[in-house]
C-alpha positions, 0 to 999 in steps of 0.5 A: 381027916387031920394030919398028925402033928409032930412038934420038934424038940427045938419048937418045944423049947421055944414054946416054953421060952415064950409061954406058948401052949401045945393047944395054942400051936394046934389052934394056930395050925388048924385055924390061922389068921393067915399062912405065908410062904417061908424059906425052903418050902416051909409055911408060916401060920400066923395068929394075931394076939393083941399087939403080938403075933404067934408064928408057927413055922412048919413043913407039911407032907403026910405029917405036919412037922413044927420046926419053930414057934415064937411071938413077934411084934404084930407091927413087924408082920402086918401087911402094908397096903 
């Protein structure tokens, strides 16, 4: 069973700014390329897109609450070996 997804007003405005659709946010949450730990127990789902990275920052309990979303340069967040 999937958890309901709540996208905050802030996350919605950021999605509009970066041209990110609701479907892209849901896809990133349902099949991320990786998930990393964020501040204050938040999680960050990553989806790689060419030279960019879609980052979806969210909190999870009974509901997934998307706090913010944005596109970043892929190089900045690629793991170094």
